[in-house]
Structures are given as C-alpha cells and as structure tokens.
Backbone as JSON Lines, residues from 0, in Angstrom:
{"i":0,"aa":"M","n":[19.91,9.68,1.37],"ca":[20.46,8.8,0.08],"c":[21.76,8.9,-0.1]}
{"i":1,"aa":"Q","n":[22.28,7.69,-0.38],"ca":[23.66,7.94,-0.89],"c":[24.26,7.86,-1.76]}
{"i":2,"aa":"L","n":[24.88,8.5,-2.48],"ca":[25.39,9.15,-3.74],"c":[26.26,7.56,-4.46]}
{"i":3,"aa":"P","n":[25.66,7.64,-5.5],"ca":[26.3,6.6,-6.14],"c":[28.08,6.51,-6.52]}
{"i":4,"aa":"P","n":[28.48,5.3,-6.08],"ca":[30.02,5.03,-6.14],"c":[30.31,6.34,-7.48]}
{"i":5,"aa":"G","n":[31.95,6.78,-7.18],"ca":[32.37,8.02,-7.53],"c":[31.45,9.15,-7.22]}
{"i":6,"aa":"L","n":[30.4,9.57,-7.32],"ca":[29.83,10.65,-7.57],"c":[30.16,11.37,-6.19]}
{"i":7,"aa":"D","n":[29.97,10.56,-4.69],"ca":[30.12,11.28,-3.62],"c":[31.19,11.63,-3.57]}
{"i":8,"aa":"Q","n":[32.71,11.21,-3.91],"ca":[33.72,12.17,-4.29],"c":[34.06,13.28,-5.53]}
{"i":9,"aa":"C","n":[33.05,13.15,-6.45],"ca":[32.84,14.22,-7.27],"c":[32.64,15.31,-6.23]}
{"i":10,"aa":"A","n":[31.61,14.87,-5.54],"ca":[30.34,16.02,-5.06],"c":[31.28,16.68,-3.89]}
{"i":11,"aa":"K","n":[32.38,15.91,-3.26],"ca":[32.85,16.66,-2.25],"c":[33.91,18.02,-2.96]}
{"i":12,"aa":"I","n":[34.14,17.83,-4.66],"ca":[34.9,18.73,-4.82],"c":[34.27,19.99,-5.83]}
{"i":13,"aa":"V","n":[32.62,19.63,-6.23],"ca":[32.43,20.87,-6.43],"c":[31.81,22.11,-5.74]}
{"i":14,"aa":"I","n":[32.63,22.73,-6.47],"ca":[31.86,23.9,-5.99],"c":[30.7,25.05,-6.74]}
{"i":15,"aa":"D","n":[30.28,24.52,-7.6],"ca":[29.09,25.07,-8.14],"c":[27.9,24.64,-7.1]}
{"i":16,"aa":"S","n":[26.94,25.08,-6.85],"ca":[25.7,24.84,-6.4],"c":[24.8,23.17,-7.31]}
{"i":17,"aa":"Y","n":[24.45,22.67,-6.78],"ca":[24.16,21.1,-7.21],"c":[23.12,20.48,-6.32]}
{"i":18,"aa":"F","n":[21.67,20.28,-6.83],"ca":[20.88,18.94,-6.05],"c":[20.62,17.99,-7.16]}
{"i":19,"aa":"I","n":[19.72,16.72,-6.47],"ca":[19.53,15.42,-6.79],"c":[18.32,15.38,-6.4]}
{"i":20,"aa":"I","n":[17.84,15.18,-7.62],"ca":[16.03,15.03,-6.8],"c":[15.97,13.26,-7.81]}
{"i":21,"aa":"D","n":[14.67,13.04,-6.57],"ca":[14.03,10.97,-7.37],"c":[13.31,11.77,-8.75]}
{"i":22,"aa":"M","n":[12.87,10.32,-9.03],"ca":[12.31,10.91,-10.32],"c":[10.5,11.04,-10.11]}
{"i":23,"aa":"E","n":[10.32,11.76,-8.56],"ca":[9.24,12.11,-8.91],"c":[9.45,13.89,-8.9]}
{"i":24,"aa":"Q","n":[11.07,13.83,-8.63],"ca":[11.47,15.67,-8.51],"c":[11.28,15.6,-7.73]}
{"i":25,"aa":"N","n":[11.58,14.96,-6.33],"ca":[11.51,15.4,-4.93],"c":[13.09,15.58,-4.96]}
{"i":26,"aa":"I","n":[13.49,16.93,-4.28],"ca":[15.22,17.14,-3.84],"c":[15.32,15.97,-2.82]}
{"i":27,"aa":"V","n":[16.31,15.47,-3.08],"ca":[16.82,14.43,-1.93],"c":[17.99,14.5,-1.61]}
{"i":28,"aa":"E","n":[18.77,15.53,-2.26],"ca":[20.27,15.43,-1.93],"c":[20.84,17.04,-1.98]}
{"i":29,"aa":"F","n":[21.85,17.55,-1.86],"ca":[22.21,18.96,-1.96],"c":[23.6,19.64,-1.51]}
{"i":30,"aa":"N","n":[24.38,20.12,-2.4],"ca":[25.24,20.55,-1.64],"c":[25.38,21.79,-0.64]}
{"i":31,"aa":"R","n":[26.42,22.16,-0.08],"ca":[25.99,23.52,0.76],"c":[25.52,24.62,-0.07]}
{"i":32,"aa":"A","n":[27.0,25.05,-1.45],"ca":[26.6,25.98,-2.23],"c":[25.2,26.28,-2.37]}
{"i":33,"aa":"F","n":[24.32,25.41,-3.06],"ca":[22.97,25.58,-3.17],"c":[22.23,25.61,-2.19]}
{"i":34,"aa":"Y","n":[22.28,25.29,-1.06],"ca":[21.94,25.22,0.81],"c":[22.32,26.54,1.01]}
{"i":35,"aa":"S","n":[23.49,27.3,0.39],"ca":[23.84,28.86,0.85],"c":[22.76,29.78,-0.23]}
{"i":36,"aa":"M","n":[22.52,29.34,-0.96],"ca":[22.11,30.67,-2.1],"c":[20.42,31.12,-2.01]}
{"i":37,"aa":"L","n":[20.07,29.88,-1.23],"ca":[18.56,30.3,-0.89],"c":[18.44,30.85,0.66]}
{"i":38,"aa":"P","n":[17.14,31.87,0.58],"ca":[17.05,32.44,1.87],"c":[16.55,30.85,2.62]}
{"i":39,"aa":"R","n":[17.41,31.33,4.23],"ca":[16.68,30.5,5.13],"c":[15.5,29.63,5.22]}
{"i":40,"aa":"S","n":[14.67,30.2,5.12],"ca":[13.7,29.46,5.86],"c":[12.85,28.03,4.64]}
{"i":41,"aa":"V","n":[13.42,28.29,3.5],"ca":[13.37,27.72,2.4],"c":[14.29,26.46,2.69]}
{"i":42,"aa":"A","n":[15.4,26.63,2.73],"ca":[16.9,26.08,2.66],"c":[16.79,25.06,3.69]}
{"i":43,"aa":"R","n":[15.55,25.14,4.92],"ca":[16.03,24.29,5.82],"c":[14.4,22.94,5.77]}
{"i":44,"aa":"T","n":[13.98,23.21,4.73],"ca":[12.54,22.32,4.32],"c":[13.49,21.64,2.65]}
{"i":45,"aa":"L","n":[14.62,21.93,2.07],"ca":[14.57,21.2,0.84],"c":[14.28,20.21,0.5]}
{"i":46,"aa":"K","n":[14.24,19.14,1.22],"ca":[14.35,17.55,1.68],"c":[12.59,17.23,1.69]}
{"i":47,"aa":"T","n":[11.95,18.23,1.77],"ca":[10.01,18.84,1.98],"c":[10.08,19.3,0.16]}
{"i":48,"aa":"K","n":[10.89,19.56,-0.79],"ca":[9.87,20.15,-1.62],"c":[10.52,19.62,-3.03]}
{"i":49,"aa":"K","n":[9.35,19.87,-3.93],"ca":[9.88,19.58,-5.38],"c":[11.58,20.31,-5.42]}
{"i":50,"aa":"C","n":[11.61,20.21,-6.83],"ca":[13.12,21.28,-7.59],"c":[11.84,22.73,-8.13]}
{"i":51,"aa":"Y","n":[10.88,22.32,-8.68],"ca":[10.2,22.94,-9.47],"c":[9.37,24.01,-8.52]}
{"i":52,"aa":"E","n":[9.51,23.44,-7.26],"ca":[9.04,24.51,-6.54],"c":[9.73,25.84,-5.51]}
{"i":53,"aa":"V","n":[11.39,25.04,-5.74],"ca":[12.35,25.97,-5.21],"c":[12.87,27.2,-6.25]}
{"i":54,"aa":"L","n":[12.77,26.53,-7.07],"ca":[13.46,27.36,-8.39],"c":[12.91,28.09,-9.04]}
{"i":55,"aa":"Q","n":[11.35,27.7,-9.24],"ca":[10.27,28.6,-10.29],"c":[10.89,29.15,-11.37]}
{"i":56,"aa":"L","n":[10.99,27.6,-11.84],"ca":[11.79,28.42,-13.67],"c":[10.41,27.64,-15.07]}
{"i":57,"aa":"D","n":[10.67,28.86,-15.18],"ca":[10.08,29.12,-16.9],"c":[9.7,27.78,-16.89]}
{"i":58,"aa":"V","n":[11.08,27.18,-17.19],"ca":[11.63,25.63,-17.71],"c":[11.04,24.2,-17.09]}
{"i":59,"aa":"C","n":[10.57,25.19,-15.63],"ca":[10.6,23.9,-15.1],"c":[9.19,22.99,-15.4]}
{"i":60,"aa":"Q","n":[8.12,23.59,-15.93],"ca":[6.63,22.98,-15.94],"c":[6.92,23.05,-17.22]}
{"i":61,"aa":"E","n":[7.28,23.22,-18.3],"ca":[6.71,22.61,-19.47],"c":[7.55,22.12,-20.33]}
{"i":62,"aa":"N","n":[8.92,22.17,-20.51],"ca":[10.07,21.9,-20.32],"c":[11.08,21.32,-19.53]}
{"i":63,"aa":"C","n":[10.75,20.18,-18.56],"ca":[12.08,20.01,-17.71],"c":[13.05,19.26,-18.25]}
{"i":64,"aa":"I","n":[14.2,20.4,-17.83],"ca":[15.69,19.11,-18.48],"c":[15.42,17.83,-17.84]}
{"i":65,"aa":"A","n":[15.1,17.86,-16.3],"ca":[15.3,16.3,-16.11],"c":[14.45,15.3,-16.55]}
{"i":66,"aa":"R","n":[13.24,15.67,-16.83],"ca":[12.92,14.49,-17.43],"c":[12.56,14.84,-18.81]}
{"i":67,"aa":"E","n":[13.69,15.24,-19.6],"ca":[14.46,14.93,-20.85],"c":[15.45,14.43,-20.97]}
{"i":68,"aa":"C","n":[16.35,14.67,-19.63],"ca":[17.49,13.79,-19.28],"c":[16.69,12.41,-19.18]}
{"i":69,"aa":"W","n":[16.08,12.19,-18.37],"ca":[15.73,10.6,-18.54],"c":[15.21,10.43,-19.37]}
{"i":70,"aa":"R","n":[14.55,10.38,-20.45],"ca":[14.01,10.22,-21.85],"c":[14.51,10.4,-22.4]}
{"i":71,"aa":"S","n":[15.48,10.52,-22.84],"ca":[16.71,10.45,-23.75],"c":[18.38,9.63,-23.1]}
{"i":72,"aa":"G","n":[18.53,9.12,-21.61],"ca":[19.07,8.49,-21.07],"c":[20.83,9.26,-21.67]}
{"i":73,"aa":"S","n":[20.68,10.45,-21.41],"ca":[21.7,11.18,-22.13],"c":[21.71,12.84,-21.06]}
{"i":74,"aa":"Q","n":[22.82,13.84,-21.27],"ca":[22.96,15.17,-20.68],"c":[22.26,16.05,-21.0]}
{"i":75,"aa":"V","n":[21.43,16.55,-20.24],"ca":[20.86,17.91,-20.97],"c":[21.05,19.54,-20.09]}
{"i":76,"aa":"R","n":[21.47,20.73,-20.8],"ca":[21.88,21.6,-20.3],"c":[20.94,23.03,-21.29]}
{"i":77,"aa":"L","n":[21.17,23.69,-20.59],"ca":[20.19,25.4,-20.94],"c":[21.57,26.4,-19.9]}
{"i":78,"aa":"D","n":[21.54,27.15,-20.51],"ca":[22.5,28.29,-20.16],"c":[21.45,29.84,-19.73]}
{"i":79,"aa":"E","n":[22.37,29.99,-19.01],"ca":[21.87,31.45,-18.83],"c":[19.84,31.74,-18.79]}
{"i":80,"aa":"N","n":[19.68,30.56,-17.56],"ca":[18.28,31.03,-17.38],"c":[18.01,31.57,-16.03]}
{"i":81,"aa":"Q","n":[17.58,33.08,-16.07],"ca":[17.7,34.38,-15.05],"c":[16.25,34.47,-14.89]}
{"i":82,"aa":"R","n":[15.91,33.43,-13.24],"ca":[14.69,33.92,-12.66],"c":[14.95,33.93,-11.02]}
{"i":83,"aa":"R","n":[13.53,34.12,-10.68],"ca":[13.45,34.02,-9.27],"c":[13.31,32.97,-7.55]}
{"i":84,"aa":"V","n":[14.16,32.77,-7.4],"ca":[14.07,31.19,-6.07],"c":[13.15,31.5,-5.71]}
{"i":85,"aa":"I","n":[12.6,30.75,-5.41],"ca":[11.45,31.05,-4.41],"c":[12.26,32.33,-3.11]}
{"i":86,"aa":"D","n":[11.02,32.6,-2.83],"ca":[11.55,33.39,-1.56],"c":[12.52,34.3,-1.64]}
{"i":87,"aa":"G","n":[13.24,34.59,-2.83],"ca":[14.22,35.23,-2.6],"c":[14.53,35.93,-4.39]}
{"i":88,"aa":"D","n":[15.21,36.84,-4.34],"ca":[16.29,37.32,-5.38],"c":[16.4,36.47,-6.64]}
{"i":89,"aa":"R","n":[15.97,37.29,-7.48],"ca":[16.82,37.17,-9.52],"c":[17.98,36.55,-9.23]}
{"i":90,"aa":"Q","n":[18.57,35.57,-9.96],"ca":[19.35,35.24,-10.17],"c":[19.65,33.89,-11.3]}
{"i":91,"aa":"R","n":[20.43,34.2,-12.0],"ca":[21.15,33.29,-12.88],"c":[21.47,32.03,-12.93]}
{"i":92,"aa":"F","n":[20.88,31.02,-13.52],"ca":[21.55,30.01,-13.64],"c":[21.64,29.3,-14.78]}
{"i":93,"aa":"I","n":[22.46,28.25,-14.79],"ca":[22.99,27.08,-15.91],"c":[22.72,26.4,-15.67]}
{"i":94,"aa":"L","n":[21.85,25.33,-16.33],"ca":[20.75,24.3,-15.55],"c":[21.68,23.01,-16.44]}
{"i":95,"aa":"S","n":[22.28,22.04,-15.94],"ca":[22.31,20.99,-16.34],"c":[22.01,19.96,-15.98]}
{"i":96,"aa":"A","n":[21.87,18.71,-16.51],"ca":[20.51,16.76,-15.52],"c":[21.12,16.17,-16.25]}
{"i":97,"aa":"I","n":[21.84,15.13,-15.83],"ca":[22.91,13.95,-15.57],"c":[22.27,13.42,-15.48]}
{"i":98,"aa":"P","n":[21.86,12.14,-15.87],"ca":[21.27,11.02,-15.82],"c":[21.74,9.92,-14.76]}
{"i":99,"aa":"S","n":[21.07,9.14,-13.71],"ca":[21.83,8.31,-12.43],"c":[22.2,7.5,-14.06]}
{"i":100,"aa":"S","n":[22.91,5.97,-13.45],"ca":[23.52,4.31,-14.38],"c":[21.41,4.25,-14.08]}
{"i":101,"aa":"T","n":[21.03,4.47,-13.02],"ca":[19.61,3.47,-12.78],"c":[18.52,4.76,-13.41]}
{"i":102,"aa":"T","n":[18.77,5.27,-14.36],"ca":[17.5,6.29,-15.09],"c":[17.7,6.23,-15.95]}
{"i":103,"aa":"R","n":[18.48,5.54,-17.02],"ca":[18.66,6.02,-18.56],"c":[18.58,5.03,-19.35]}
{"i":104,"aa":"A","n":[17.67,5.56,-20.4],"ca":[16.55,5.24,-21.38],"c":[16.61,3.75,-21.98]}
{"i":105,"aa":"R","n":[16.06,2.48,-21.29],"ca":[16.08,1.45,-21.87],"c":[15.52,1.41,-23.57]}
C-alpha cells in the first residue's frame, strides 16, 4: 500500500506506534514502533490480521473508533485504554483515528 501524499513524509518522523487499516479493518501498513511492541510471532503476520485481532481492546468490538471516524468523517480519540495485546503483556494505549480523504463522510 502506498501512503497518501504528504502522509508518507509524516510517517517517517512519527515516533509513536501507528498502523493503517482498510475499510474491512485489515492492517495494511504500520511503522517500526508498532511492529516492535508486539510479540515476534504476531508482528511477522500483521498484514494478515484485522486490527481487533491484534489489539483485542474492549472498544474494538462495540465502539470501534475507526468505524466512528469513517461515519463522522472526523478524527476520534480515546485516552488511557489499558488492555492486553495478542500473545503479549498489558499495555496502555491512547487511540486516535483519522479518516483519509477517500473515507470522509459524504
């Protein structure tokens, strides 16, 4: 997947972990920080997983911030969400979702 113009330059300087999903919630892109926070067995297969399979957060099933972001066409943020990452330790997350120009509400 190719990042949208401008985002590719931002992605190079972001130090926080991030991943990009498509409309079916498949992980299609991620940075090294996201890859590094996961157990190796999970990280190696990221592009075959849905985001909710990897993070396993309570909000993923009922209050998916990506779906809310796509529905509203604006950014969504959830602070201090502490949960277990698949096959790993508990971690604290600040979740943000930002719609791409192709997913904004019409």
